Each structure stands twice: as structure tokens, then as C-alpha cells.
C-alpha positions in Angstrom: 92.8 40.2 -28.7 89.5 41.5 -27.4 87.8 40.9 -30.5 89.1 37.3 -30.9 87.8 36.5 -27.5 84.5 38.4 -27.8 83.7 36.3 -31.4 84.7 33.2 -29.2 82.1 33.7 -26.9 79.7 34.7 -29.2 80.1 31.7 -31.1 80.9 29.0 -28.5 79.5 25.9 -30.0 81.0 26.7 -33.5 84.8 27.0 -31.7 83.7 24.2 -29.4 83.0 21.7 -32.2 86.0 22.9 -33.9 88.2 22.5 -30.9 86.8 18.9 -30.2 87.9 17.7 -33.9 91.5 18.9 -33.3 91.5 17.1 -30.3 90.5 13.9 -31.6 93.3 14.2 -34.3 95.8 15.3 -32.1 94.8 12.5 -29.4 94.9 10.1 -32.3 98.4 11.2 -33.3 99.8 11.1 -29.9 98.6 7.7 -29.6 99.9 6.5 -33.0 103.4 8.3 -32.1 103.5 6.6 -28.7 102.6 3.2 -30.6 105.5 3.9 -32.8 107.9 4.8 -30.0 107.1 2.1 -28.2 107.3 -0.7 -31.4 110.6 1.0 -32.2 111.9 0.3 -28.7 110.4 -3.4 -28.5 111.6 -4.2 -32.0 115.5 -3.0 -31.7 116.1 -1.9 -27.9 119.1 -3.9 -28.3 120.9 -1.3 -30.8 119.0 1.6 -29.5 120.4 1.4 -26.0 124.0 1.4 -27.3 125.9 4.9 -27.6 126.3 6.7 -30.5 128.8 4.9 -33.1 129.5 3.2 -36.1 128.5 -0.3 -37.0 130.2 -2.5 -40.0 128.9 -5.0 -42.1 130.7 -6.9 -44.7 129.7 -5.5 -48.4 128.9 -8.8 -49.3 125.9 -9.1 -47.0 123.9 -6.1 -48.7 123.1 -4.5 -45.9 121.8 -7.5 -43.8 123.3 -8.2 -40.6 122.2 -11.7 -41.0 124.3 -12.5 -43.8 127.3 -10.6 -42.8 130.6 -12.3 -41.6 133.6 -10.6 -40.2 136.6 -12.6 -40.8 139.0 -13.0 -37.7 142.0 -11.0 -39.5 139.7 -8.0 -39.8 137.9 -8.2 -36.5 141.3 -8.8 -34.5 142.8 -5.6 -36.3 139.7 -3.5 -35.3 139.5 -4.8 -31.7 143.2 -4.0 -30.8 143.3 -0.5 -32.4 140.1 0.2 -30.9 139.8 -0.6 -26.9 136.2 0.3 -26.8 135.2 -1.8 -30.0 133.1 -4.8 -29.6 132.1 -7.2 -31.9 128.8 -9.3 -31.5 126.4 -11.6 -33.4 122.5 -11.8 -33.1 120.3 -15.1 -34.0 116.6 -15.8 -33.7 116.0 -18.7 -31.7 114.2 -20.6 -28.7 114.7 -22.0 -25.0 112.9 -24.8 -23.4 112.3 -24.8 -19.9 111.8 -27.7 -17.7 108.0 -28.1 -18.6 109.2 -28.3 -22.4 107.6 -24.9 -22.8 109.4 -23.0 -25.6 109.9 -19.1 -25.3 111.4 -17.2 -28.4 114.4 -15.1 -27.8 117.2 -13.2 -29.9 120.4 -14.7 -28.7 123.3 -12.6 -28.8 127.0 -13.0 -28.0 129.8 -10.5 -28.0 133.5 -10.1 -27.7 135.0 -8.6 -24.3 133.0 -5.5 -23.8 131.4 -3.5 -21.4 128.6 -2.8 -23.9 127.1 -6.6 -23.3 126.7 -8.5 -20.2 129.7 -11.1 -20.0 128.7 -14.7 -19.1 130.8 -18.1 -18.1 129.7 -21.0 -20.4 126.4 -22.7 -19.5 125.2 -19.0 -18.1 122.5 -16.7 -19.8 121.4 -13.1 -19.1 117.9 -12.1 -20.3 115.9 -9.6 -20.8 113.5 -8.5 -17.5 110.5 -8.9 -19.5 111.1 -12.8 -19.0 110.0 -12.4 -15.1 106.8 -11.9 -15.9 106.9 -15.2 -17.5 108.0 -17.0 -14.2 111.6 -17.1 -15.0 114.1 -16.6 -12.0 117.8 -16.4 -11.5 118.7 -20.2 -11.1 115.9 -21.0 -13.8 117.1 -23.6 -16.2 116.6 -23.8 -19.9 117.9 -26.1 -22.5 118.0 -25.8 -26.5 118.4 -28.5 -28.8 121.1 -27.3 -30.8 123.3 -27.3 -27.1 124.4 -30.0 -24.8 123.9 -29.4 -21.4 121.8 -26.7 -19.9 121.8 -22.6 -19.4 121.5 -21.1 -16.0 119.6 -17.8 -15.9 122.4 -15.7 -13.8 120.6 -12.2 -14.3 118.4 -10.0 -16.1 119.0 -7.0 -18.4 116.5 -4.0 -18.4 114.7 -3.3 -22.0 116.8 -5.5 -24.0 114.8 -6.7 -26.7 115.0 -7.2 -30.7 112.9 -8.3 -33.0 109.8 -8.0 -30.5 111.6 -10.8 -28.7 113.4 -10.8 -25.2 117.5 -11.0 -25.6 119.1 -13.6 -24.1 123.1 -13.3 -24.0 125.3 -16.5 -24.3 128.7 -17.1 -23.5 130.8 -17.3 -27.0 131.6 -20.7 -26.7 127.8 -21.8 -26.3 127.0 -19.5 -29.4 129.5 -21.2 -31.6 128.0 -24.5 -30.6 124.6 -23.6 -31.2 125.1 -22.6 -34.6 128.5 -23.8 -35.8 129.8 -20.3 -36.8 133.4 -19.0 -36.0 133.0 -15.5 -37.5 131.1 -12.9 -35.8 128.3 -10.5 -37.9 128.8 -7.2 -36.3 131.4 -4.6 -35.4 130.7 -1.7 -33.4 132.9 1.1 -32.3 131.3 3.8 -30.2 131.9 7.3 -30.5 129.8 9.9 -32.3 132.6 11.0 -35.0 134.3 7.8 -35.1 135.0 6.7 -38.5 137.9 3.8 -38.6 139.4 2.8 -42.0 139.2 -0.9 -42.5 139.4 -3.0 -45.3 137.2 -2.4 -48.4 135.3 -5.6 -47.4 133.1 -3.7 -44.9 130.4 -1.2 -45.1 130.1 1.5 -42.1 126.4 2.6 -40.7 125.6 5.5 -37.9 122.9 3.9 -35.6 120.0 5.2 -37.4 121.2 3.7 -40.6 122.0 0.3 -39.0 118.4 0.3 -37.5 117.0 0.7 -41.2 118.8 -2.1 -42.3 116.5 -4.0 -40.1 113.9 -5.0 -42.6 111.1 -5.1 -39.7 112.0 -2.2 -38.2 112.0 -0.1 -41.3 108.6 -1.0 -42.6 106.9 -0.9 -39.5 108.1 2.6 -38.4 107.7 4.0 -42.2 104.0 2.7 -41.9 103.4 4.4 -38.6 105.1 7.4 -39.3 103.2 7.9 -42.6 100.1 7.6 -40.4 101.0 10.7 -38.2 102.2 13.0 -40.8 98.8 12.2 -42.8 97.1 13.3 -39.5 99.1 16.3 -39.2 98.2 17.1 -42.7 94.6 16.6 -42.3 94.8 18.8 -39.1 96.2 21.7 -41.4 93.4 21.2 -43.8 90.9 21.6 -40.8 92.2 24.7 -39.8 92.3 26.2 -43.4 88.6 25.1 -44.1 87.2 26.2 -41.1 88.9 30.0 -40.9 88.2 30.3 -44.6 84.3 29.4 -43.9 84.5 31.8 -40.9 85.9 34.5 -43.2 83.5 33.8 -46.1 80.6 34.7 -43.7 82.3 37.7 -42.0 83.0 39.6 -45.4 80.9 42.2 -44.5 82.0 42.7 -40.8 85.6 42.9 -42.1 84.7 45.5 -44.7 82.9 47.5 -42.0 86.3 47.3 -39.8 88.5 48.0 -42.5 86.4 51.4 -43.3 86.4 52.5 -39.9 90.5 52.1 -40.0 91.1 48.8 -38.5 94.3 47.4 -39.8 94.6 44.2 -42.0 97.3 42.8 -39.3 94.8 43.4 -36.8 92.7 41.1 -38.3 95.1 38.4 -38.8 96.2 38.7 -35.2 92.4 38.3 -34.1 92.6 34.9 -35.9 95.7 33.8 -35.1 95.0 34.5 -31.4 91.7 32.1 -32.0 93.9 29.5 -33.9 96.5 29.6 -30.9 94.0 29.0 -28.1 92.2 26.1 -30.3 95.6 24.4 -30.3 96.8 24.8 -27.0 93.8 23.9 -25.1 93.1 20.7 -27.7 96.9 19.5 -27.5 96.8 20.1 -23.9 93.9 18.1 -23.3 95.0 15.4 -25.8 98.3 15.2 -24.2 96.3 14.3 -20.7 94.1 12.1 -22.1 96.9 9.9 -23.9 98.9 9.8 -20.4 95.5 8.3 -19.0 95.8 6.0 -22.2 99.3 4.9 -20.6 97.5 3.9 -17.6 94.6 2.1 -18.7 96.3 0.4 -21.9 96.7 -3.3 -21.4 100.2 -4.3 -20.3 101.1 -6.1 -23.3 100.9 -3.3 -25.8 104.1 -1.2 -26.5 103.6 2.4 -25.7 106.3 5.0 -25.3 105.6 8.6 -25.3 108.3 10.9 -24.2 108.0 14.5 -23.4 110.5 15.6 -26.2 108.1 13.8 -29.1 105.1 15.5 -27.4 106.5 18.8 -27.3 107.7 18.3 -31.0 104.1 17.4 -32.1 102.8 20.2 -30.2 105.0 22.6 -32.2 104.2 20.8 -35.3 100.7 21.2 -34.8 100.9 25.1 -33.6 103.1 25.6 -37.0 100.5 23.6 -39.3 97.4 25.6 -37.8 99.5 28.7 -38.2 100.1 28.0 -41.8 96.4 26.8 -42.5 94.9 29.7 -40.6 97.1 32.1 -42.7 96.3 30.8 -46.3 92.5 31.0 -45.5 92.9 34.5 -44.3 95.1 35.5 -47.2 91.6 36.9 -48.8 91.1 39.7 -46.0 93.9 41.2 -47.2 92.4 41.8 -51.0 88.8 42.9 -49.3 87.9 46.3 -50.1 85.5 47.7 -47.6 82.8 49.2 -49.9 82.6 45.7 -52.0 82.4 43.8 -49.0 79.9 46.2 -47.3 77.8 45.7 -50.2 77.9 41.9 -50.6 77.6 41.5 -46.9 74.2 43.4 -47.4 73.1 41.0 -50.4 
């Protein structure tokens, strides 16, 4: 431990430069991870805010909720056997205000369920983000496919789909707008709930259902790939840095081994240095990411929960440990006499 601190004090600039690089990589990782979580929430908060359970689509829909149509007999059978079950549908559309301005929304309707707001005909509940557009309770909207107006009766927090605010409609209004009778999705809450239905239906967990949303899957896959590339790059940085350090200190290691210092002690010195760099760099990166949340423009979807931060920090620690250990394997094979002679050349 003392040797590790003494070396870090002696080579301050070297460790400071390396720590700065790790800081920048970890900060970029935190920011991209926060954007990935934020976009995930903005793209599918409607689904993510539902409890764990099973989603059912028709097999003919090829895992696309937009093509799914649950026939009434199947729907009635499931809803009657599962009291907490719900059937719902989602369609993209728009609302027009009194000034003829259009607002893109995701229209959602459902059977009677506590999981979704329930409205009377002519009423609509909107995502609270619409408040920033000047929408208030009592504001009226129209839609070319619907006779009459829709009056805002309330707001729902964090209810978006496909990066658009959700508009909850009464079932009659929805059917009039889209000329459909069948619902698209059956949902049965409960982590271990799997209901034997007809062979016409296909079951999905929440995570599986989210991946059937094309925009969600492509978006998350791209951002998560960037995050893992950055983590891999940080591992390579640790391996290269400590490898170069060890090459320069072969002669010193030879002397230390000659006077009886164990190889495990040398590894502990290297791990101490690695751990110190990771803790400081990741800690500063986390604080800077919280500052980014405060100064980022309001429209940027950024969400970095504590759980994600802890997971990424642990991953950086593990990657740093692996990189430093691989680079230090040469220490184990150092012969004191040869190392001293090499250091003198």
C-alpha cells in the first residue's frame, strides 16, 4: 500500500493524465447511458410503467402490436377468468386545438381497468408534458376522424409512447376514430402469470414486448452498443497503461524480488493504484453527470438512476481489475537477476 502511494506521488503527472482519460471515458459512458435510459422512458413509458406481467398478441401479427387483433370471444374469456387483466390498443394520431395547430399523440384506449385512466365519451386524459404547450383542464381538441370535441379532464405523469404524449380515449371514441372493434393487446399483471389461451395468441414478458417495438429495440441497441464499446476501451486503457508502467519498472521489480518482496505484494500495489484511479475518476464523472442534468436543455430526455450508476461503477472496477491484472502477468515471470541486468542496459 505504501509503495503504491509513494509511486503515485512520485509520478503525479503520469497518473493525473491517465486518470483524466478514465474520467472522460467514464463521463461519456454515464451521459450516453443516461440518454439511453431517458430515450427508453420517452419511447415506451406507457409500457414500462405497467407492472410486471404477460402481454398477448395474435400470432398472425408477427410480433407487431399494430397488426394484432384480439377477437371478442378470446378477449371476453381472458377478462372473465383474470379479474386484473386488461385489453388495450395504441394508435398514433394527432389532436387539433382551437387555432388549428396539430399535436402528435399516441391514442390509447382500454377496457375497464385500474391500470389505465377511465373516461366518459368526449373526454381525454393527456400526458403531463402537454402542460408546457399551454394545455389545461377544460381545453378542447378536435380530430377529423371524430364527430364532436374532446375535452381535457386530467393529466397523467410520464405516459408517453414512441416519443409522443399519450392521449387516453373512451372506447367508443376510439372505435369511431379508427373503425375497429377488436383490441390489439391483452395484458395480465403478475410476474409468474402465464395463462393458457387459444393457440392464436403469443405471450411476451414486459422486456420481450418492449423489444417488439421496432423503434425502441433499434434505439436501445445502438446506444447500449456505444456504452459497451466505451467500457471495453477503458479496459484496454488500463491494460496498456499498466503494461507500459511495468515495462519501465522491470529493473525495480527485479531488485524488489531479490530482497524478498512477494509477487502478490507487487500485484496488490498495482491493484491499489488501479482502484484509486477508478474511484476518483468515476466519482468525479458521476458528479459532473449530475451537473449535466441541471444544465442540459429541458427537451433532452436524460435519466440516470442510482442503480445504473452503481452498476456502471462496478463494471469499470471489474474491467480495470482485469486490464491491470492481464498487463501485470509479466511480473510473475520476472527473474530477479535478468531483470536487474536488463534494467542496467
